[in-house]
N, C-alpha and C positions, 0 to 999 in steps of 0.2 A: 270327904267324902272319898272312898278309896278309887284309884284308877281304874280298877273292873268295874266297881259300880257305875262310875261316871259312864264307861264304856257301854254299860246294859243300858243306862238310861238314854244313851245317844242313839243306839238302836232301836229302842222303843220309839222313840221320837220319830226318827227315819221310817218305821214302819206305819206309824201314825200319818205322817206326812204323804207315804207312798198309798196309804187307803183313800185319803182325803182326794189325792192327784185322780186315784182311779176312779173314785166316786164321782167327781167332776166329770171326766172323759167320758165314765161310762153311762152318764145321764142323758145320753143321747141314742137313740135308737139305733140309728146307723154305725155308732161307733166314731163318728167324726167328732174333733173337738169344735165346740162353738168357738165365733170370733168375738163373744161377748167380753165384758170387762174383766170377769174372774179367770176365765181360761186364757187370757192373754198373758198372765203370769205363770212362771215356772215353780217347782216345788221350793226351791230357794227363797224366792221371792215371798211367796206364799207362807213359808216357814217365818220370814223376817217381819211381815205382818201379823201374823199369830202370836209372836214374841210381844211386839208394840200393844196389841190388845191385851194380852195377858198384864203385861206391866201395868198399863191404864187401869185394868180392873182392879188389881191388886192395889194401886193406890187410891183406888175410890173415884176414879175419874169417870164421868159420864160416858155413854156410847158416843155421843156426839164428839166428845172431847179425844175420845179414841179414833175415831173416823177423821178427825183434823189431824192428829198424829200420824196415822198411815197416810193421809194426803201429802203431808208434809215430806214425809220419807219418799212417797212416788215421785214429787217432785225435786227432789234435793239428790237421789241415787236410784231412783226406778227400784226401789226395795231391796238395793244390793248393799252389802256392807264393805264398801269401797275403802281400799286402803289408801287412796289418794284423792285429789280435788281437783277444782277448776285451773289452779297453777299449774300443775303438771299436765294437764290436757289440753288448756287454750290460753294460758298466761293471764288469767282473770287476776286483778289484785283487788286488794281493799280499798275503800274511798281516801284512807291517806297514803295510799299507792305502794303499800308494803303488799309482799305476795301473800297470798290465802294461803290457810293451814288447813283446810277443810279436808275431814276425812270421814268416813263411816256411813251408816244408814241416813243420818240427818246433815251431813256435811259439816259438822261442828268443829270450829276453830280451836286452836289453842286455850283461849279463855273459858272453854266448856269444861275442860278436864284434860286430865292426861291422855296420851295417844292409847294405851290400853283401856282406858273408860271408853273414849270415844269409839273404839273397835269391837266393845264387847255390846252387842246389842240389846240386852235388857239394861245395861248402866245407861248406855246412849240415851234410850227411850225414857229412863228415869230422870236424866238430866233434862231432855227435852219438855216431859211432864211439869217438872219442878219450874224451869224457866217459863212455861206457859202460864201456871198458876201465878207467878209472879209478875210477870209484863201484864198479864189481861186478867185480872182477877174475878171471879162472879160477882154478880149476875152479868157484868159487861160483857163477859166472854159469849153467853148465850145470845146476846144482843147483838153482836158482830156477825158479819159474813165470816165463815170458815176461813176464807184466803186473808184477811186482814187479820185474824187471830193468828194464823201461821206467820204472816208477815212481821206482825209487833214481836213475835217471839222468835224467829230466826233473824230479823232485821235484812231481809232481803231487798234487792234493789227496786223491785217491781212488787207492788200490794196486791197485783193482779195474778203473780207468777202461778201460785198455786190453783186458782179457780178450776182450771180445766182439768184438774184430778180430782175434783169432789165426786163427780159421778162413779168412776173407778172404784174410789175410795169407800164410798157408801155400797156398792155392791162386793166388794171384798171382805167388809167387816161384817156385813149382814151373812155371807156366805158363811163364813169362818163361825161367827158365832152362833149359828144354827146347824152346824155340821158337827156330829159328836165326836167324829174321828178327829178333827182338827182342834178340839177345846179339849181334848183327854188330857193334854199336857203340852207345854210352851216348847217352842224350839228354842234351842240356844247353839 
């Protein structure tokens, strides 16, 4: 793809996200934004959620699996593609005492892939879905609580860490998958 074509594609995605955000904001008669789960996220966060959903759909993952992925990214990075992690912000270490190397939407460490892969939202989402499918195969994945699926995939210290993000993830996935403007093209 040429640089010009890439810029045009990026501009189209930006317009679609702006339309999505306007649609959500304009859904209230007095023009005020709701304090609900979906409107708590800005355009960048919703773009990242849309990318996670689109990648999951492309891989044939269920809506529940896509929601688990969005929930996980909410719990790891607040749906932001962070070029840093827990070590840099609070000195968190791995169980073996080494500094963490977590980055990106899913705060994936070095063993997940290269820095470039972990900071590329579609690739990071693919890495997450592949790890989830390997760590928690079907039908076991559907039988477990979403937080436990995320925990077994991410190997987080607290198995219940992601639980509080489930309602917001459900609302975001539902909104994105039912809004034409958001599903017209994935964000990158």
